[in-house]
C-alpha positions in Angstrom: 90.6 -56.3 -34.2 92.1 -53.2 -36.0 91.0 -50.9 -33.1 92.5 -53.3 -30.5 95.8 -53.4 -32.4 95.9 -49.6 -32.7 95.1 -49.2 -29.0 97.9 -51.6 -28.1 100.3 -49.7 -30.3 99.3 -46.4 -28.8 99.5 -47.6 -25.2 103.0 -49.2 -25.8 104.4 -45.9 -27.2 105.0 -47.4 -30.6 102.5 -45.1 -32.4 104.3 -41.7 -32.7 105.4 -39.1 -35.1 101.8 -38.4 -35.8 99.9 -35.1 -35.3 98.3 -35.0 -31.8 95.2 -32.7 -31.4 94.1 -31.9 -27.9 90.3 -32.2 -27.6 89.9 -31.5 -23.8 92.1 -31.7 -20.7 92.3 -35.5 -21.0 91.3 -36.4 -24.6 93.7 -36.4 -27.6 93.2 -37.3 -31.3 95.9 -39.1 -33.2 94.8 -39.8 -36.8 91.3 -41.3 -36.4 92.0 -42.6 -32.9 90.9 -40.8 -29.7 92.8 -41.4 -26.5 91.3 -40.5 -23.2 93.8 -40.2 -20.3 91.1 -39.6 -17.6 92.3 -41.2 -14.4 95.9 -41.1 -15.4 98.9 -38.7 -14.6 100.6 -37.3 -17.7 102.6 -34.4 -19.1 101.5 -32.5 -22.3 104.2 -30.5 -24.1 103.0 -27.9 -26.6 106.2 -27.5 -28.6 107.7 -24.0 -29.2 106.4 -23.5 -32.8 103.9 -21.2 -34.5 100.4 -22.2 -33.3 101.5 -23.9 -30.1 102.3 -22.7 -26.6 106.0 -23.5 -25.9 105.0 -24.9 -22.5 104.7 -28.1 -20.6 101.6 -29.0 -18.5 101.6 -31.5 -15.6 98.2 -33.1 -15.3 97.1 -35.2 -12.3 94.8 -38.2 -12.1 91.8 -35.8 -11.6 92.5 -34.0 -14.8 93.9 -30.9 -13.0 96.8 -29.0 -14.5 98.9 -28.5 -11.4 102.2 -27.3 -12.9 103.3 -25.6 -16.0 106.4 -23.8 -17.4 108.2 -22.7 -20.4 110.1 -25.1 -22.7 112.1 -25.0 -25.9 111.9 -27.9 -28.4 113.7 -29.0 -31.6 115.1 -26.5 -33.9 114.0 -26.6 -37.6 116.5 -29.3 -38.5 115.8 -31.3 -35.3 112.1 -31.2 -34.9 110.7 -32.9 -31.8 108.4 -35.7 -32.9 104.8 -35.3 -32.0 102.9 -38.3 -30.6 101.8 -40.0 -27.4 104.7 -41.7 -25.7 105.4 -43.4 -22.4 108.3 -42.5 -20.0 110.9 -45.2 -20.7 113.4 -44.3 -18.0 114.8 -41.4 -16.1 118.5 -40.5 -15.5 119.6 -37.8 -13.0 123.0 -37.1 -14.6 123.5 -37.5 -18.3 125.7 -36.4 -21.2 124.3 -36.6 -24.7 126.2 -39.1 -26.8 125.0 -37.6 -30.0 125.7 -34.0 -29.0 128.2 -33.9 -26.1 129.2 -30.8 -24.5 132.6 -29.6 -25.5 133.5 -28.6 -21.9 132.7 -32.1 -20.5 129.7 -30.8 -18.4 126.6 -32.9 -18.5 124.1 -31.3 -20.9 121.0 -33.5 -20.2 120.7 -33.7 -16.4 117.2 -34.6 -14.9 116.4 -36.5 -18.1 113.0 -38.2 -18.6 113.4 -40.3 -21.7 110.4 -41.0 -23.9 111.6 -42.4 -27.2 114.1 -45.2 -28.2 115.9 -42.5 -30.3 117.0 -40.6 -27.1 114.3 -37.8 -26.9 113.8 -36.5 -23.4 112.5 -33.8 -21.2 115.5 -32.4 -19.5 117.2 -29.5 -17.8 118.1 -26.9 -20.4 118.0 -23.3 -21.4 114.5 -22.1 -22.5 116.3 -19.4 -24.5 117.7 -21.7 -27.2 116.2 -24.5 -29.2 117.3 -28.2 -28.9 118.5 -31.1 -31.0 114.9 -32.6 -30.6 114.6 -32.8 -26.9 112.4 -30.7 -24.6 114.4 -28.2 -22.5 112.8 -27.3 -19.2 114.2 -24.6 -16.9 116.3 -25.9 -14.0 113.8 -24.5 -11.4 111.0 -26.5 -13.1 112.5 -29.8 -14.3 113.4 -31.2 -10.7 109.6 -31.1 -9.8 108.6 -32.9 -12.9 111.5 -35.4 -12.7 110.5 -36.4 -9.2 106.8 -36.7 -10.2 107.3 -38.7 -13.5 107.6 -42.5 -13.5 108.1 -45.2 -16.1 105.0 -45.8 -18.1 103.7 -42.3 -17.6 102.3 -40.7 -20.8 104.1 -37.8 -22.4 102.0 -36.1 -25.1 103.9 -34.0 -27.7 101.7 -31.7 -29.7 102.1 -28.8 -32.1 98.8 -27.4 -31.1 97.8 -25.2 -28.2 96.8 -26.8 -24.9 96.4 -23.5 -23.1 92.6 -23.3 -23.6 92.1 -26.4 -21.6 94.7 -25.6 -18.9 94.0 -21.8 -18.4 91.4 -22.3 -15.7 93.6 -24.4 -13.5 96.6 -22.2 -14.1 94.7 -19.1 -12.9 93.4 -21.0 -9.9 97.0 -22.0 -8.9 98.4 -18.6 -9.9 100.7 -20.2 -12.3 101.9 -18.0 -15.3 
């Protein structure tokens, strides 16, 4: 019963802010629970901190990393929460209500929201850290935005995912 409840919490996106350890292309450990996303599309974000990659990785149903790019994540006072989440919704044009842009220009376009607290993958500079969201370069985010769909898993880890992705990235000549 405990295992079923934990699985339901994990699948619903309620289990978060826990360390996520990549074990393979599709397997991730959260606490004592191992989740296998084989057969599912998902995005892995290895946040930009010591010991991780500062990259996102798009993984298809066959377990192939088909797209990757640089990211920035939350600054020290605004750490991006690690965990396994689900895409809640997407919004093409968006202005942060918590941190609006002083010039009135949208500062979170191409948003893919994955927490109830407003964390999202979105267009942003990969030269500066965020208030907790994941900034993805404008040339990269549009592809991920079009591919992502509600319910798709977003894995946020503070560990390196590159050892599992390297072979596919070399095959597709992605750097």
